[in-house]
C-alpha positions in Angstrom: -18.1 11.6 5.0 -17.4 9.0 2.3 -20.9 7.5 2.1 -22.5 11.0 2.1 -20.1 12.3 -0.5 -20.3 9.3 -2.9 -23.9 8.0 -3.5 -22.4 5.2 -5.6 -20.4 3.9 -2.6 -22.2 1.3 -0.4 -19.2 0.1 1.5 -15.9 1.4 2.9 -12.9 -0.5 4.1 -10.3 1.2 6.3 -7.1 -0.7 7.2 -3.4 -0.4 8.0 -1.9 -2.7 5.4 1.9 -2.5 6.1 3.3 -2.0 2.7 0.7 0.5 1.5 0.9 2.3 4.8 4.7 2.5 4.3 3.9 4.4 1.0 1.6 6.8 3.0 4.4 7.4 5.6 6.8 8.2 2.7 4.2 10.5 1.2 4.2 8.6 -2.1 1.0 8.2 -4.1 0.3 5.5 -6.6 0.1 7.9 -9.6 2.2 6.2 -12.2 1.0 3.5 -14.6 2.9 0.5 -13.4 0.5 -2.4 -13.1 -2.7 -3.0 -15.2 -4.3 -4.7 -12.2 -3.8 -1.5 -10.1 -5.5 0.6 -12.8 -8.4 -1.9 -13.1 -9.1 -2.5 -9.5 -8.1 0.7 -7.8 -7.2 3.5 -10.2 -4.9 6.3 -9.1 -4.3 6.5 -5.4 -3.4 9.9 -3.9 -2.0 10.6 -0.4 -4.5 12.5 1.7 -2.7 15.1 3.9 -2.6 14.1 7.6 -5.6 14.6 9.7 -6.0 13.4 13.2 -7.8 10.0 13.1 -11.4 10.0 14.3 -11.8 13.8 14.0 -13.6 16.1 11.6 -10.2 17.3 10.5 -9.6 13.9 8.8 -13.0 14.1 7.1 -12.2 17.5 5.8 -8.9 16.3 4.4 -10.6 13.3 2.6 -13.5 15.2 1.1 -11.6 16.9 -1.9 -10.4 13.4 -3.0 -13.7 11.5 -2.9 -15.1 12.3 -6.3 -12.2 11.1 -8.4 -10.8 8.1 -6.4 -11.8 4.7 -5.1 -8.8 4.3 -2.9 -6.9 6.7 -0.7 -3.7 6.5 1.3 -4.0 8.4 4.5 -0.7 10.2 5.3 1.1 8.5 8.2 -1.9 6.4 9.0 -3.3 3.8 6.6 -5.6 3.3 3.6 -9.3 3.6 2.7 -11.0 1.8 -0.2 -14.6 2.1 -1.3 -17.0 0.2 -3.6 -20.5 -0.5 -4.5 -20.3 -3.6 -2.2 -18.2 -4.8 0.7 -16.6 -7.4 -1.6 -15.6 -4.7 -4.1 -14.1 -2.4 -1.4 -12.2 -5.4 0.2 -10.8 -6.5 -3.2 -9.6 -3.0 -3.8 -7.8 -3.0 -0.4 -6.2 -6.3 -1.2 -5.2 -5.1 -4.7 -3.7 -1.9 -3.1 -1.5 -3.8 -0.7 -0.5 -6.4 -3.3 0.5 -3.6 -5.8 2.4 -1.8 -3.0 4.4 -5.0 -2.4 5.2 -5.4 -6.1 6.2 -1.8 -6.5 8.4 -2.0 -3.4 10.0 -5.2 -4.6 10.8 -3.5 -8.0 12.4 -0.6 -6.2 14.5 -3.0 -4.1 15.6 -4.7 -7.3 16.7 -1.3 -8.6 14.0 0.0 -10.9 10.3 0.5 -11.4 9.5 0.2 -15.0 6.3 2.1 -15.7 4.1 1.5 -18.6 4.5 4.0 -21.3 1.8 6.7 -21.3 0.0 5.3 -24.4 -0.2 1.8 -22.9 -1.4 3.2 -19.6 -4.2 5.2 -21.2 -5.1 2.4 -23.5 -5.4 0.1 -20.5 -7.5 2.6 -18.6 -9.8 3.3 -21.6 -10.3 -0.4 -22.1 -11.3 -0.8 -18.4 -13.6 2.1 -18.6 -15.4 0.6 -21.6 -15.8 -2.7 -19.8 -17.1 -1.0 -16.8 -19.6 1.0 -19.0 -20.8 -2.3 -20.7 -21.2 -3.9 -17.3 -23.2 -1.0 -15.9 -25.4 -0.9 -19.0 -26.0 -4.7 -18.8 -26.8 -4.4 -15.1 -29.5 -1.9 -16.0 -30.9 -4.2 -18.6 -29.6 -2.1 -21.5 -27.8 -5.0 -23.2 -27.3 -8.7 -23.3 -24.5 -10.6 -21.6 -21.3 -8.9 -21.1 -18.2 -10.5 -22.6 -14.5 -10.1 -22.3 -12.2 -10.4 -25.3 -9.7 -13.2 -25.0 -6.9 -13.0 -27.5 -4.3 -15.7 -27.7 -1.2 -15.7 -29.7 -0.7 -19.0 -31.6 2.6 -20.3 -32.8 3.8 -18.5 -35.8 2.4 -15.2 -34.8 -1.3 -15.8 -35.7 -3.9 -14.3 -33.4 -7.2 -15.9 -32.5 -9.9 -14.0 -30.7 -12.6 -15.5 -28.6 -15.1 -13.9 -26.2 -15.6 -15.1 -22.6 -19.2 -14.4 -21.7 -20.3 -13.7 -18.2 -21.7 -17.2 -17.9 -18.2 -18.5 -18.5 -18.7 -19.8 -22.0 -16.2 -19.2 -24.8 -17.4 -18.5 -28.3 -16.2 -16.9 -31.6 -17.3 -13.3 -31.9 -20.3 -12.3 -33.9 -20.1 -9.3 -36.2 -21.9 -7.2 -33.6 -19.5 -8.2 -30.9 -16.5 -7.4 -33.1 -17.9 -3.9 -33.6 -18.5 -3.5 -29.8 -15.0 -4.7 -29.0 -13.5 -2.3 -31.5 -15.4 0.5 -29.7 
């Protein structure tokens, strides 16, 4: 179902990570902006209504969620992540479980402090731009991809460098500054 429904997906990981599965048993989705890493690696994670494992019923329950999500919690069962490679799908599963542990720990400490909506949308938009640049570069539409690295120096000054895909740091060119502001 997943591979047929998502041509961009080349690999699927299904597992029963204990903490994330606990969220599925509780019927709780990951639909609040809490961790930038969760947004970057996994995105919003819904709970798919229960379907008997290994049956067409489960496939039918999963189908409506495929287009918009790269990870799913299967109610009272486990989790599924998908990606363009097995590595990407596995990293998403690990990120899902890691985030579940952090959110559970925050709850045990008394409070989950979500990002404010502006910060969450800003983080998501930044990630979508990086993903678009990566896809464009992979198709030969651009030169090396870079990530903006900003460090705060004593006294409040800010210095910006770019980390290229090859691992080198350099000061931004005028063109890169324009792209980063996009």
